[in-house]
C-alpha positions as CSV (number, residue, x, y, z in Angstrom):
1,M,21.7,3.8,-14.7
2,K,18.6,1.9,-15.4
3,K,17.0,0.4,-11.9
4,I,14.1,-1.9,-12.3
5,G,11.9,-3.8,-9.6
6,F,10.5,-7.0,-10.0
7,I,7.4,-8.2,-8.0
8,P,7.0,-12.0,-8.8
9,L,3.3,-13.4,-7.8
10,R,1.6,-16.8,-8.2
11,K,-2.0,-17.7,-9.0
12,N,-2.4,-20.4,-6.4
13,S,-1.3,-20.4,-2.6
14,K,-2.0,-23.5,-0.5
15,G,-1.6,-21.6,2.9
16,I,-3.7,-18.9,2.6
17,P,-5.8,-19.1,-0.9
18,N,-5.6,-15.9,-3.1
19,K,-3.0,-14.3,-0.7
20,N,-2.0,-12.0,-3.1
21,K,-5.2,-10.6,-3.9
22,R,-6.4,-10.8,-0.5
23,K,-7.4,-7.2,0.8
24,M,-4.8,-6.4,3.8
25,V,-6.2,-3.1,5.2
26,G,-9.1,-2.9,2.7
27,R,-6.2,-3.2,-0.3
28,P,-4.6,-6.3,-2.2
29,L,-1.5,-7.3,-0.4
30,F,0.8,-7.0,-3.6
31,T,-0.3,-3.5,-3.9
32,W,1.4,-2.8,-0.7
33,V,5.0,-2.9,-1.8
34,L,3.8,-2.0,-5.3
35,C,3.1,1.2,-4.1
36,E,6.4,1.8,-2.3
37,A,8.1,0.8,-5.7
38,I,6.1,3.0,-7.8
39,F,7.6,6.2,-5.3
40,S,11.0,4.9,-5.0
41,H,14.0,5.5,-6.7
42,L,13.5,2.5,-9.5
43,D,12.6,3.3,-13.0
44,E,10.6,0.5,-13.6
45,V,8.5,-1.8,-12.0
46,F,7.6,-5.0,-13.7
47,V,5.3,-7.6,-11.8
48,Y,5.6,-10.8,-12.9
49,T,2.5,-13.3,-12.7
50,D,0.5,-16.0,-14.1
51,D,-2.8,-14.4,-13.1
52,E,-4.1,-12.5,-15.8
53,N,-6.7,-10.8,-13.5
54,I,-4.0,-9.3,-11.7
55,I,-2.8,-8.2,-15.1
56,D,-5.8,-6.6,-16.0
57,F,-6.7,-5.1,-12.3
58,I,-2.8,-3.2,-13.0
59,A,-3.4,-2.2,-16.6
60,K,-6.8,-0.5,-15.1
61,E,-5.8,1.0,-12.0
62,Y,-2.2,2.4,-12.6
63,H,-3.1,3.9,-15.6
64,W,-1.9,7.4,-14.5
65,T,1.8,6.0,-14.3
66,H,4.1,4.3,-17.3
67,K,6.3,3.0,-14.3
68,V,4.2,-0.2,-13.7
69,K,4.1,-3.0,-16.0
70,A,2.8,-6.5,-16.0
71,V,4.4,-9.4,-17.5
72,L,2.8,-12.7,-18.0
73,R,4.7,-15.4,-16.3
74,S,5.1,-19.0,-17.6
75,D,3.5,-21.7,-15.6
76,E,7.1,-23.6,-15.4
77,S,8.0,-20.9,-13.2
78,A,5.2,-20.6,-11.0
79,T,4.5,-24.1,-9.6
80,D,4.7,-24.6,-6.0
81,T,8.4,-26.3,-6.6
82,A,9.9,-23.2,-8.6
83,S,12.3,-21.7,-7.3
84,T,12.4,-17.4,-7.1
85,E,15.5,-17.5,-9.0
86,S,14.0,-19.4,-11.8
87,A,11.6,-17.0,-12.0
88,I,14.2,-14.0,-12.1
89,L,16.0,-15.7,-14.6
90,E,13.3,-16.2,-17.2
91,F,12.0,-12.5,-16.7
92,C,15.7,-11.2,-17.1
93,K,16.1,-13.1,-20.4
94,K,12.6,-11.9,-21.9
95,I,13.8,-8.2,-21.5
96,D,17.3,-9.4,-22.7
97,Y,18.7,-8.1,-19.3
98,N,17.7,-4.6,-20.4
99,F,18.8,-2.9,-16.8
100,D,22.1,-2.0,-14.8
101,V,20.5,-2.8,-11.1
102,F,17.9,-5.4,-10.3
103,C,15.5,-5.2,-7.5
104,L,13.6,-8.1,-6.4
105,L,10.7,-7.4,-3.9
106,Q,8.9,-9.3,-2.1
107,A,4.9,-9.0,-2.0
108,T,4.0,-10.9,1.0
109,S,6.6,-8.3,2.6
110,P,3.9,-5.4,3.3
111,F,6.0,-3.6,5.8
112,T,8.7,-2.4,3.0
113,Q,8.8,1.0,2.5
114,R,10.1,3.0,-0.3
115,S,13.0,4.3,2.2
116,D,14.3,0.5,2.4
117,I,14.1,0.1,-1.1
118,N,16.3,3.3,-1.8
119,T,18.6,2.5,1.0
120,C,19.3,-1.2,-0.8
121,L,19.6,0.8,-4.1
122,E,22.4,3.3,-2.5
123,K,24.2,0.4,-1.4
124,L,25.2,-0.7,-4.8
125,S,28.8,1.0,-5.0
126,A,32.4,0.0,-5.7
127,N,32.5,-1.9,-2.4
128,Y,29.1,-4.0,-2.5
129,D,27.7,-5.3,-5.8
130,S,24.5,-6.4,-3.8
131,A,22.3,-5.6,-1.1
132,L,19.2,-7.5,1.3
133,T,17.2,-6.3,3.9
134,V,17.4,-8.0,7.6
135,V,15.9,-7.5,10.8
136,N,18.5,-7.2,14.1
137,T,16.9,-9.6,16.4
138,H,17.8,-10.5,20.1
139,R,16.0,-13.7,20.4
140,F,18.5,-16.7,21.4
141,L,19.0,-19.2,19.5
142,W,19.4,-23.3,19.8
143,N,20.8,-25.8,18.0
144,S,18.2,-29.0,18.1
145,D,20.9,-30.9,20.4
146,G,20.7,-28.5,22.9
147,T,23.6,-26.2,22.3
148,P,23.7,-22.3,22.3
149,I,23.9,-20.4,19.0
150,N,24.2,-17.1,20.0
151,Y,25.0,-16.5,23.6
152,N,26.2,-18.3,26.9
153,P,23.5,-19.4,28.9
154,L,25.6,-19.4,32.2
155,K,26.2,-15.4,31.3
156,R,22.9,-14.7,30.2
157,P,23.2,-11.1,28.7
158,R,20.5,-8.1,29.1
159,R,18.6,-7.1,25.9
160,Q,20.5,-3.7,25.8
161,D,23.4,-5.3,26.3
162,F,23.0,-7.7,23.5
163,D,24.2,-7.4,19.8
164,G,21.7,-10.0,18.9
165,L,22.1,-11.6,15.0
166,L,20.8,-10.1,12.0
167,V,18.1,-12.6,10.2
168,E,17.1,-12.2,6.5
169,N,13.7,-10.9,6.4
170,G,13.1,-11.6,2.5
171,A,11.8,-8.2,1.7
172,V,14.4,-6.5,-0.6
173,Y,17.2,-7.6,-2.7
174,T,19.0,-5.3,-4.9
175,I,21.8,-6.7,-7.3
176,T,23.9,-5.3,-10.4
177,K,23.4,-6.9,-13.7
178,T,27.2,-7.8,-14.1
179,A,26.7,-9.8,-10.5
180,L,23.3,-11.3,-11.4
181,L,24.7,-12.7,-14.6
182,Q,27.8,-13.9,-13.1
183,N,26.1,-15.9,-10.0
184,Q,22.4,-16.4,-11.7
185,N,21.5,-15.4,-8.3
186,R,19.9,-12.5,-6.9
187,L,23.2,-11.8,-4.3
188,G,26.4,-11.3,-5.4
189,N,29.9,-11.7,-3.7
190,K,30.0,-8.3,-1.8
191,V,26.7,-8.1,-0.1
192,A,25.7,-5.0,2.0
193,V,23.0,-5.5,4.7
194,V,20.1,-2.8,5.5
195,K,17.9,-3.3,8.6
196,M,14.2,-2.8,8.6
197,S,11.7,-2.8,11.6
198,E,11.2,-6.2,13.8
199,D,8.1,-6.1,12.4
200,S,9.3,-7.2,9.1
201,L,10.4,-10.3,10.2
202,M,6.6,-11.8,10.4
203,E,5.9,-14.1,7.3
204,I,2.1,-14.6,6.2
205,D,1.8,-18.5,6.2
206,S,-1.7,-18.6,8.6
207,E,-4.9,-16.6,9.6
208,S,-3.6,-15.6,12.8
209,D,-0.5,-14.2,10.9
210,W,-2.7,-12.1,8.8
211,I,-4.7,-10.5,11.7
212,A,-1.5,-9.8,13.3
213,I,-0.1,-8.2,10.5
214,Q,-2.9,-6.0,9.6
215,Q,-3.2,-4.4,13.0
216,L,0.5,-3.8,12.8
217,L,0.3,-2.0,9.7
218,I,-2.7,-0.4,11.1
219,N,-0.9,1.0,14.4
220,R,1.9,2.1,11.9
221,Q,0.1,4.0,10.0
222,Q,-1.9,5.5,12.5
223,R,1.4,6.6,14.5
224,A,2.5,8.5,11.8
225,K,-0.4,11.4,11.7
226,E,0.8,14.4,12.9
227,S,-1.7,17.6,13.5
228,K,-1.3,20.1,10.3
229,K,-3.9,22.3,8.8
230,I,-6.3,20.7,5.7
231,T,-5.9,21.8,2.9
232,H,-7.3,19.0,0.9
233,V,-10.4,16.8,1.7
234,V,-11.2,13.3,0.0
235,L,-14.6,11.8,-0.5
236,D,-15.9,8.1,-1.4
237,V,-19.2,8.5,-3.1
238,D,-21.5,5.4,-2.0
239,G,-22.1,5.3,1.4
240,V,-21.1,9.0,2.1
241,F,-22.6,11.1,-0.3
242,T,-25.4,8.2,-0.5
243,D,-27.2,6.4,1.9
244,G,-25.5,3.4,0.0
245,T,-28.6,1.7,-1.5
246,I,-29.4,2.1,-5.4
247,T,-32.7,1.8,-6.6
248,Y,-33.5,0.4,-10.6
249,T,-36.7,1.3,-12.5
250,K,-38.6,-0.7,-14.7
251,D,-36.0,0.4,-17.7
252,G,-33.3,-1.4,-15.2
253,E,-31.6,2.7,-15.0
254,H,-30.2,3.2,-11.6
255,T,-31.0,6.1,-9.3
256,K,-28.9,7.3,-6.3
257,G,-30.4,9.9,-3.7
258,F,-27.9,12.9,-2.7
259,D,-28.3,15.2,0.1
260,M,-28.5,19.0,-0.9
261,R,-27.2,20.6,1.9
262,D,-23.7,18.3,1.6
263,G,-23.3,20.2,-1.8
264,M,-23.6,23.4,0.2
265,G,-21.2,22.2,2.8
266,L,-18.4,21.7,0.3
267,E,-19.0,24.5,-1.6
268,I,-18.4,26.9,1.9
269,L,-15.6,24.5,2.6
270,R,-14.0,25.5,-1.2
271,Q,-14.3,29.1,0.1
272,F,-12.0,28.8,2.9
273,N,-9.4,27.5,-0.1
274,V,-10.2,23.8,0.8
275,K,-9.4,21.6,-2.1
276,V,-12.1,18.9,-2.7
277,M,-11.3,15.7,-4.5
278,I,-13.8,12.5,-5.0
279,M,-12.3,9.5,-5.0
280,T,-14.6,6.2,-5.7
281,S,-14.8,2.4,-6.7
282,E,-17.5,3.0,-8.9
283,N,-17.0,4.1,-12.7
284,S,-20.6,5.7,-12.5
285,A,-21.9,8.4,-14.9
286,L,-24.3,9.5,-12.6
287,V,-21.6,10.2,-10.2
288,A,-19.8,12.5,-12.7
289,R,-22.7,14.3,-13.6
290,R,-23.7,15.2,-9.7
291,M,-19.9,16.1,-9.1
292,E,-20.3,18.3,-12.6
293,K,-23.3,20.3,-10.9
294,L,-21.5,20.5,-7.8
295,K,-18.3,21.7,-10.0
296,I,-16.0,19.5,-8.4
297,E,-13.3,19.0,-11.0
298,N,-11.1,16.6,-9.3
299,V,-13.0,13.4,-9.8
300,F,-11.7,9.8,-9.6
301,L,-13.9,6.9,-10.8
302,G,-13.2,3.3,-10.5
303,V,-10.4,3.2,-8.4
304,K,-9.9,0.2,-6.4
305,D,-6.4,1.2,-4.7
306,K,-7.5,4.1,-3.1
307,Y,-4.0,4.7,-1.2
308,T,-1.5,4.6,-3.8
309,L,-3.6,6.9,-6.1
310,L,-3.8,9.2,-3.0
311,Q,0.2,8.8,-2.6
312,N,0.4,10.5,-6.3
313,I,-1.9,13.6,-5.8
314,I,0.0,14.1,-2.7
315,L,3.1,14.0,-4.7
316,K,1.7,16.2,-7.3
317,E,0.1,18.7,-5.1
318,N,3.1,19.2,-3.1
319,I,1.5,18.5,0.3
320,S,2.1,16.2,3.5
321,I,-0.7,13.4,3.8
322,N,-1.3,15.0,7.1
323,N,-2.5,17.9,5.2
324,V,-5.3,15.8,3.8
325,A,-9.1,15.0,5.4
326,Y,-10.7,11.8,4.1
327,L,-14.8,10.9,4.4
328,G,-15.2,7.0,3.9
329,D,-17.1,4.3,4.9
330,D,-16.1,0.9,4.1
331,V,-13.2,-1.6,3.9
332,N,-11.6,-0.3,0.9
333,D,-11.1,3.1,2.6
334,L,-9.4,1.7,5.2
335,T,-5.7,2.5,4.5
336,N,-6.5,6.0,3.7
337,I,-8.6,6.5,6.8
338,C,-6.1,5.1,8.8
339,S,-3.2,7.3,7.1
340,V,-4.4,10.7,6.6
341,G,-3.9,14.0,8.7
342,W,-7.8,13.4,9.7
343,S,-10.5,10.9,8.9
344,L,-14.5,11.2,9.2
345,A,-16.4,8.2,8.9
346,P,-20.7,8.4,8.5
347,N,-22.5,7.2,11.9
348,N,-23.4,3.9,9.6
349,A,-20.1,3.2,8.2
350,T,-18.9,-0.2,8.4
351,D,-17.7,-1.5,12.0
352,V,-14.1,-1.9,11.0
353,V,-13.9,1.9,9.5
354,K,-15.6,3.3,12.7
355,Q,-13.2,1.4,14.7
356,N,-10.2,3.1,13.0
357,A,-11.1,6.5,12.2
358,D,-10.2,9.9,13.6
359,V,-14.1,11.1,14.1
360,V,-17.6,9.1,13.8
361,L,-19.9,11.5,12.9
362,S,-23.3,12.1,14.5
363,K,-25.1,12.3,11.1
364,N,-25.5,9.0,8.9
365,S,-24.2,8.6,5.3
366,G,-26.6,10.8,2.7
367,A,-28.2,12.7,5.5
368,G,-25.8,15.5,6.4
369,A,-22.5,13.5,7.2
370,I,-20.5,15.2,4.6
371,R,-22.1,18.6,6.0
372,E,-21.2,18.0,9.5
373,A,-17.4,16.9,8.4
374,C,-16.9,19.9,6.8
375,Q,-18.5,21.9,9.7
376,F,-15.7,19.7,11.8
377,I,-13.1,20.7,9.1
378,M,-13.5,24.6,9.1
379,N,-13.6,24.5,12.9
380,Y,-10.2,22.7,13.3
381,N,-8.5,24.7,10.6
382,K,-9.3,28.0,12.8
383,R,-6.3,26.8,14.9
384,F,-3.7,27.5,12.0
């Protein structure tokens, strides 16, 4: 049974400009749901967009998986007035309905997790032809004419005694091909509901929404941390190995300064069976040569979505994210900083990273920060 995911993206957004591409906790908003879709039980995930920059981004960023494909969306299906259903049906015709199960995922629902997607997929059985995600809200609702909808004001219930209502949160919809063809709609005739967290009911329509949701995501990632032995350490390069500056020669070549003591710290760390990995957004031959000199084999260059790549590494290495220590300094490191077992930041890292890192080192980048981090990890691992 072929199960496909579908993430529709429009280039233009009036409420928040470039919303889908804007960095939420340091990574483009749409990558939050895309990452979860990649590691769900879906067989393929299609990003349907009229934004060619996103199509290029996906081709470069997710080359390590054959699961993700970007498809150009027509201008007609990407207008403000076009319905999501019109985009769904247009896309399905393009691929000649080559699937058994269709899963609509909304990029503006960053709280969606792979477990939510999998549960919706599992609901499709003899009893249900479609499923959607909801939130159990305990709000008291009223009509505009002053009449209550879901409770008796004269017998106001306590929250713990109140069942509340199930509200559609617009995050995940699954449907069989048969039902989609019959109804020409994201939902069939026998609908199952899957509950998600109350946070997922929030919509991103304003700057204040954005700020609130970003903080909720940071809190969610940090709450999931557990104390485990560090078996892998992942490091950014610029602003971690170096002081973040680049020097250009008269011939246009650039140079970077590295601290020799950092290299020795990483060598000692590897002697204690801690695997060292490099993950940087820069695609630099100079960095590649330096890491070759340090005999670091796992070097990932030109990475923009560091969290999704880290998830892939964790899966391949058969470890927990809590076995990972991460050393970064800027906003594109932020999701990893908030998520790994131990996160560390140089003393001269950006404020937002230092505010969310587990450890702020006393040394600056390019001046012993990595050596200090190595010593911290070795001392921490002694308890295991």
